[in-house]
N, C-alpha and C positions, 0 to 999 in steps of 0.2 A: 612518417616516422622511418628511420633507417632500420636496416635489417639487424636484429639483435643476434640471431642464431641461424645456422643453416639446418633446417629441420627436414629430414627426408621422410621419416615415418614416426608415428607415436603409437605405442601399444594401447589397445583398448582397455581401460581400467575396469570395464564392466559396471553393472549396477552396484549401488551402495549395499553394504552388508551391515545390518543393524543388530546390536545385541538384543536378545529377547526382552530385556527389561526396559528398553527404550519405548517400544510400542505399548508395553504393559503400563508404563508410567503415563503415557498419553491417554490410554484408555481409562485409567483410574482418574485422571484429571477431568475427562469428559463426564464421567459418572458423578464426581463431586460437584461439578458445575450444574448438572441437571438437578441434583438434590437441593443444592443451595438456592437455585432459582425457584423451584417449586415451594420451598419453605418461605422464601422471601415474598412470593405471591400471596401466601396466606397471611403473612405478618404485615407487609406494606406493599401493596400492588404497584403503586406509583413509583416508588423507589426501585422496585424490582425491574420494571419496564424501562426506566431511565438508565439503569445499569446495563440492561440488555442492549439498549440503543448505543451507548457509548462503546461497548466492546464489539458490537456488531460493526459499527463504523470502522473501528481500528483494524480488525482483521480483514474486512472488505478492502480497505486501503491497500493492504499488503497483497491480497490475491489479485485485485484488479490492477494494481501497480505492476505485478509480474507480467500480466497480459500486455499492458501498455509498453513495457520495456522490450518485450519480444517484437511487438508491432513496430516499435521505433527502429529496432535493428533491421527489420525487413524493408521498411520504406526507405531507409537511408542506405541500404546495402552495406551496412557497417561490417567490418571484419573484426575489430578489436573485442567485441562483446561475444563472439561465437564461442570462445573457449569455456565461458562460465554461463552459457545460456540456459543450461538445465536448471539452474537455481530459480530464475524468474518463471520458467515453465512450471516447475514444481509448485511455486507459490500460486500460480493461476489455477492449479488443480483443486484449490479450495473453493472455487466459484460455484460448482454444483451445490455444495453445502450452503453457500451464501444464499442461493436461490431458495432452498428449503427453509433456512432460518429467516429469510425475508418474508416468507409466507407466515411464519410464526409471528414476526414483528407486526404484521397487519392485524393480528388479534389484539395487540396491545395499543393500537392507535387511540382508542378512546381514553386510555389512561395516560397517554403521553402528550397529546396535542390539544390545546384549548379549543381550537376551531372544530375539533371532532365531537365536542360536547353539544348535545342538542340545545338549541336556543342561543348559541354564541352569537354575539352581535358586535364584536370588537373590531371588525374589519374597517380599514380606512377607506378603501375603494370597493366598488362593485365588482371589478375584475378579480380581486382576491377572493371575494365571496364565491364567485363562479369557479375559480381555479381550485380552491381548497374545499373539496368535498370528497368523502371517503371513496366513492366509486372511481373518480378520476385519479385520485392518489394511488389507489391499488393498481389501476391499469398502467400508470407511468412506472411504478416500481417493478411490476412483473415484466413489463416490456423491456426495460433496461437490463434487468438481471438475466432474462432469457437470451437476449441478443449478445450480451457480454459472454455468456457461456458458449454460445454457438461459435463465435469468433475464437475464443480461447481454445476450445476443443479442436478447431481446425488448425490453429497454430501448433498445438502439441502433436497432433497426428501427422502433420506435414513434416515436422522436425524429426519425430521418431521413425517415420517411414524410411528416412535416409540411412538409419543405422543398419538396415538389412541389405543395403545395396553395396556390394563390394566394388572397390576400385573407383569410387566417386570422390575420394578425398584428396585429389591432387590439387595443389595450389592453383588458384585461378583469379585473375583480376576481373572485377565487375564495374570498376569506375567508368562512367560515361556510356554504359550500355542501357538499352531500353528497360523500363520497369518489368520485373518478373511477375508471375502470378502472385508470388508472396507479397511483392510490393503493392500490387493493386488491391489485394484483399486487406493488407495492413492499412492502406489509405482509407478504404471504406470504414474499417474499424475506428481509426483515429477521428474521422469526421463524426461518426455516431457517438464515440466516446466523449468528444468535446461537448456536445449538446446534452447527452443523457446524464453524464456525471454532474453537470451543472444543475439540471432539474432535480436530480436525486439529492444532491447536497442541499439545495433549497428546501425540498420537501422534508428531508429527515432532520435537518438542523435549524435552518433559518425559520421554519414555520413553528418551532417551539415558542417563538415570540412573534405572532402573526402581524403585529403592527409595525414591526421593524423590517427594514429592507436595505440592501446594498447591492450595487451593480458589480462589485468585485468578489462576490461570494464564491462563485464557481472557480475562479482562478486561485483564490486563497486555498480552497480545498485541494485543487490540483497541485499546488506548490507543496503542500504537506504530503500528498500521495507520492509525488516524484522523489522528494528528499528521503522519505521513509523507505521507499522501495529500493533506492540506491544503497542506503545504509544496510538494508537487509541483505542485498546481494554481496556487498563488501564483507559484512560480518561472516557469512557462511562460506564465502570464497576462502577467507583466511582459515576458518575452522576446519573446513574440509581438506584444504591443502596440508594443514598441519598433520592430519591423519592420513596423508598420501592417498586420498580418495580420487584425485584427478589423474593419477598415473604420471605425474611429472609434466602435465600439459600447461599448468598455470605457473608463470614465472614472476619474478619480482616486478618486472615492468608492467605486468597486468595490475598489480597492486597500485602502482603509481598512477595508472590511467583511471582506475576506479576511485582512488582517493582524490584525484584532481577533480573529477566531475561531482563527487560529493561536496567538495570544497566550494565549487562553483555554485551549486544549487542551494547551499546554505545561504549564499548571498541573495539568490533569487527569492528564497523563502522569506527572508526578513524584508526584502524590498517590497514584496506584495503585502505583507502584513503591515508594514509602516505606511504604505500608500493608502491602504484601506482606512487605517486609523487616522491619518492626516486629513483625508477628505471629510470624514465624519466629524472630526474635531473642528475643522475649519468652517464647515457649513453650519454646525451647531444647531441642527434641527432636533427638537426634543425626541421625536420618534426614532431617531437614529442614534443619538448619543446615549440613550438609556441602555443600549446593548453593552457598550464599553464601561459605562458607569457601574452596571451590575457586576461586571467581571473584574473590577478593580477594587471596589470597596468590600468590606466585610471579610478581609483576609484573602480574597481571590487575587488581589494584586500581586501577592507573592508568587503565585503560579505564573502570572503574566510576566514577571521579571525572570523567573526561572526558565521559562520557555525562550525568552530572548537570549539568555546566555547558553542554554543547552542546544538550541537549534541554529544559533548563528555565532555568537562571540567565541565560544570555546572551539567549535570545529574550524571556524575561520582562522583563528590564530594558530592552532596546533597544526592543522593540515597545510598551512602555507609553506612549511619547511619541507624541502624535497627529500631530505634523509628520513624524516618521520614517515613519509608515504610508503616506506618499505619495512617499517617497524611493526611487526605483527601485533605486539601487545598494545601499542598505541591505537592501531586500526581497530582492534577488537573493542577497546574502551570507547573510542569515538563513535563507532557505529552503534554500539549498545546504548550510549547516551542519547543519540538521536532517536532510536526506536522507543526508549522509555519516555523521552520528551513528547513524541508523537502520541503515545497513549495518554499522557497528561493533557495534551492539547485537545484530544477528543473529550476527555473528562471535563476540561475547562469550558468547552463549547456546550456540552450537554447539561451539566448539573446545576449551574446557577439559578435557572428558573424555579427549581424546587428547594433550593438551599441558599438563602440570602447570605449566609456566612459560610466560609470555607470549612469543610470537614474532611479529614483525611480518609481515603478509601478504607473501608473495613470489610467485614465478612461477606456482605452482599456483593460489593463491587469486585473484590478479589476472588470470591467463589465463582461468580459468573465469568470472570476473566479466565479462570482455570478451565471452565467448560469450553470456552471458545478456543483456548490454546490447545486443549486436547484434541478437538476436532481438526483444527488446522494442522497440528503436528502429525496426526494419523494419516491425513491425506498427502501431506508433503513427503513424509518418509515412504509411504506406499508408492508414490510416483517414482521416487529416486531408486527404490528397490526393484522396480520393473524395467528400468531403462538405463543404458550406460550413463555414467556421470558426466561425460562430455559428448557432444554431437559428432561422433567419430566419422560419420558419413557426409557431413556438410562439406561442399567443395572448397569453402574458405577456411576450413578448420586448421590445416597446417600453416596457412598464412597467419592466422590468429595466434597460434602457438609461437611462431617465430617472430611475431611483432612486425610483420610486413602488412601494413594496413592500407596501402594504396597500390 
């Protein structure tokens, strides 16, 4: 990309300053969620745990997606993402809570998964019978969550450590140089992420229906994670810039770059979803087609169509226009639409096994959502209030601000 501006220095905007009511609202949201979940456990434990799983998956996607985006920047030595890197870093600060909540999720396993009920005999193969037992499930879950946290913590500390090193923010080209320690650690994370996210997505969602299987499940989950994480970064880049929280570091061409990649991965998302659907429809094996049949009949088909439009058709058509990619109102609406659609995608994946007919989320699902939102918001705002809103000490920071990416 050509040089957009000649940037000599950028004033450090410092950490975010939040109005007291912001954190108070998140705290109240957390308390409401806990109360609703406890009441739901007393009224309908199965529904309470399914609501917990759907919301747990959604916010884990945002937190883990933040760590993934940071690792992707490091392994590619990208420059264009540096200026708004604090947003995915902040999202990844939720992962310690995800570890604790993942332990809570283990308590609900007997209420969620048919294979966890004593005497279940519905496995098609012996290998599934060996694979799906509570002990092995718990080990896989805790291992993935613990390792994700270790990597994400290293990424955050490595990034914020540069903030206190004066004089390191001179523009510097990195193209063609050997991998840095950041790049090597990021490579290790991405390899582990590929395997671990796949087995967790299989454990948490596909095993809701133990007789069903698909070889594209991991990449489908990843496509949703990547698209939602990009939309999250785009949304809060726009919102924070409107409040002048970046100190002038974010420019219109950063909007264009972010909107372009969101546009690209809306195509990737629908491609993976369609490929999975096509293979299952074409093979027409009963144990595979039952998954989509259950999620199309009984009113669930309306969610299926809504997801198609919200995650692909509308973003693809709207963000294709170059002028729109700098229109803040449009970017806010598009990224919000994708994030809402991702929540309904998680809802659509989790709920049909216990509800053959679609029902709109009510007090249980929305109350549990508020609980997770409160925890997520408290941790994200806490991280942004402790560290400068931009990685001011990163050697590539000024190049990122100026649009000099190579």
